[in-house]
C-alpha positions in Angstrom: 82.8 96.3 80.5 84.7 98.5 78.0 85.9 102.0 78.6 83.3 103.5 76.6 80.3 101.9 78.1 81.7 102.8 81.5 82.2 106.3 80.6 78.5 106.7 79.4 77.3 105.1 82.6 79.3 107.7 84.6 78.5 111.0 82.6 79.6 113.7 85.0 79.4 117.3 85.0 82.9 118.8 85.7 82.1 122.3 84.5 83.0 123.6 88.1 86.5 122.4 88.0 89.4 124.8 87.9 92.3 122.6 89.1 93.2 119.0 88.6 95.3 116.9 90.8 96.9 113.5 89.9 98.3 110.6 91.6 101.6 109.5 90.1 102.3 105.7 90.4 100.1 103.4 88.5 97.9 106.5 87.4 100.7 108.1 85.1 104.0 106.4 85.8 103.6 102.6 85.4 104.8 101.5 88.8 103.8 97.8 88.4 105.6 97.4 85.2 108.7 99.4 86.1 109.1 97.7 89.5 108.7 94.2 87.8 111.4 95.1 85.4 113.9 96.1 88.0 113.1 93.3 90.2 113.9 90.9 87.4 117.1 92.8 86.6 118.2 92.7 90.3 117.3 88.7 90.4 119.8 88.2 87.5 122.4 90.7 88.6 122.7 89.7 92.1 122.6 85.9 91.2 119.7 85.2 93.5 118.9 81.8 92.1 122.5 80.6 93.1 121.6 82.0 96.6 118.7 79.7 96.8 115.8 81.7 95.4 115.0 79.2 92.6 112.3 81.1 90.8 111.9 84.8 90.0 108.2 84.6 90.5 108.7 83.6 94.1 111.1 86.5 94.7 108.8 89.0 93.0 105.6 87.7 94.9 107.3 87.7 98.2 108.7 91.2 97.8 105.3 92.6 96.8 103.7 90.9 99.9 106.4 92.3 102.2 106.4 95.7 100.7 102.8 96.0 101.0 102.7 94.9 104.5 105.5 97.4 105.4 103.9 100.4 103.5 100.8 99.8 105.7 103.0 100.0 108.9 104.7 103.2 107.4 101.2 104.6 106.9 100.5 103.9 110.6 103.5 105.4 111.8 105.0 102.1 113.0 107.9 102.2 110.4 110.2 104.8 109.0 111.0 105.1 105.4 114.5 103.7 105.9 113.1 100.6 107.7 110.7 100.1 104.8 113.4 100.4 102.2 115.6 97.8 103.9 113.1 95.5 105.5 111.2 94.7 102.4 114.2 93.1 101.0 115.6 91.6 104.1 112.3 89.9 104.9 112.0 88.7 101.3 115.5 87.0 101.7 114.4 85.6 105.1 111.3 84.0 103.4 113.7 82.1 101.1 116.0 81.0 104.0 118.6 83.7 103.5 119.9 85.6 106.4 122.0 88.3 104.7 121.7 92.0 105.8 124.3 93.1 103.6 122.7 91.6 100.5 119.5 93.1 101.5 121.2 96.7 101.8 122.7 96.3 98.5 119.3 95.2 97.0 117.4 98.1 98.7 120.1 100.5 97.2 120.0 99.1 93.8 116.1 99.2 93.8 115.8 102.9 94.9 118.6 104.1 92.5 117.4 102.0 89.5 113.5 102.0 89.7 113.1 105.7 89.3 115.3 105.8 86.1 112.7 103.4 84.2 110.3 105.5 82.1 107.4 103.4 81.2 104.2 105.5 81.5 100.5 104.2 81.7 99.1 104.3 78.1 97.6 107.6 77.2 99.4 109.5 80.1 101.3 112.0 77.9 98.2 112.6 75.5 95.9 113.2 78.4 98.5 115.6 80.2 98.9 117.5 76.9 95.2 118.0 76.6 94.4 118.9 80.1 97.4 121.3 80.7 96.1 123.5 77.9 92.8 124.1 79.9 93.7 123.6 83.6 96.5 124.0 86.2 97.7 120.6 87.0 99.2 119.1 90.2 100.5 116.1 91.8 99.8 114.4 95.1 101.9 111.4 96.0 102.9 109.0 98.8 106.1 108.1 97.2 109.5 109.1 98.6 110.1 112.7 97.5 113.6 112.4 95.9 112.3 109.3 94.0 109.0 110.9 92.7 110.9 114.2 91.7 113.4 112.3 89.7 110.7 110.2 88.1 108.9 113.2 86.9 112.0 115.0 85.5 113.4 111.7 83.9 110.1 110.9 82.1 109.5 114.6 81.0 106.3 114.9 83.0 107.4 117.5 85.3 106.7 120.2 82.8 102.9 119.6 83.0 102.7 120.4 86.7 102.3 123.7 88.8 102.8 121.9 92.0 104.1 118.6 93.5 102.9 117.5 97.0 104.4 114.5 98.6 103.6 112.9 101.9 107.0 114.2 103.3 106.3 117.6 102.4 102.6 117.6 103.8 103.6 115.6 106.9 100.8 113.1 106.2 100.2 110.1 103.9 97.0 109.6 101.7 94.3 108.9 102.5 94.8 111.6 105.3 92.8 114.7 104.8 95.8 116.9 105.6 97.8 116.1 102.5 95.0 117.0 100.1 94.5 120.3 102.0 98.1 121.0 102.0 98.0 120.3 98.3 95.2 122.8 97.5 96.6 125.4 99.6 99.8 125.1 97.7 98.1 125.3 94.3 95.7 128.0 95.5 92.8 125.9 95.0 89.4 125.4 96.6 88.0 121.9 97.3 84.9 122.7 95.5 86.8 123.6 92.3 89.4 120.7 92.5 89.4 117.2 90.9 91.6 114.4 91.9 92.4 111.3 89.5 94.0 108.2 91.0 94.0 104.4 91.1 93.5 103.6 94.6 90.1 103.5 96.1 91.2 104.1 99.6 94.2 106.5 99.3 92.9 108.5 96.2 89.2 108.1 96.3 88.2 108.2 99.8 91.1 110.5 100.7 90.3 113.2 98.2 86.5 113.0 98.5 86.9 113.3 102.4 88.7 116.5 101.6 85.8 117.8 99.5 87.3 117.1 96.1 85.6 115.6 93.1 87.2 112.1 92.1 87.8 110.1 89.1 88.7 106.6 89.7 91.3 105.2 87.2 90.2 101.5 87.7 92.9 100.0 85.3 92.4 96.6 86.9 88.6 96.8 85.9 87.6 95.9 89.4 84.0 95.9 90.5 82.8 99.4 91.7 81.9 98.2 95.2 83.0 101.7 96.3 80.1 103.4 94.4 82.2 106.1 93.0 80.2 108.3 90.8 82.8 108.4 88.0 85.3 105.6 86.9 87.4 104.9 83.7 89.4 102.0 82.8 91.6 103.9 80.4 93.0 107.5 80.7 91.9 108.5 77.1 88.3 108.5 78.4 89.1 111.4 80.9 89.8 114.0 78.3 86.3 113.7 76.9 84.7 114.4 80.2 86.6 117.7 80.9 
């Protein structure tokens, strides 16, 4: 189903909206592409093939699996951010028969320092922000680590579009918790009834924002089936401007 068809199926009245909130990773900043680029750079720079990881795809896939699991543990309060940063690489090395904590620490530091410097954005992000910032106050709500997300926004030139930035660290809760959305709206001086959230994650972004009383547009860039029954979904950012 193309983006135009999807748009017409989900025609929605957003005339009540006064504030728009965005997710950052994989909604505006192309996290998947940028992370892949830095992981490949690391694979070569640290000679991981010589250490016994014979294929980059194996390194990449194991890292993604380990990172996803550790982030789930972080959301439950079972891991600290420092543990997530280190253990996702330590466990990836273990998975390839490598027991080297020092190397895991070097990889963890390199990833944090270098991923945030990559500037690839989701297609249409700048154009959409230019259009919407002329009509609405825009805001960010993100689960990413605070110093990393701040650097990304400045480094990509996106910071100028946003009136407020809310991170999980500043709010004291990760999405999809209700508290982070309520904190962001208080910071923005917005009411839930006049607030719209745009994000790619059905759970963290969709269910989280709707539970806080906000309207929601699902940025379904993976073109998944809408089993969540969201009222409004797009597969490309350029479709959103015509709705608002």
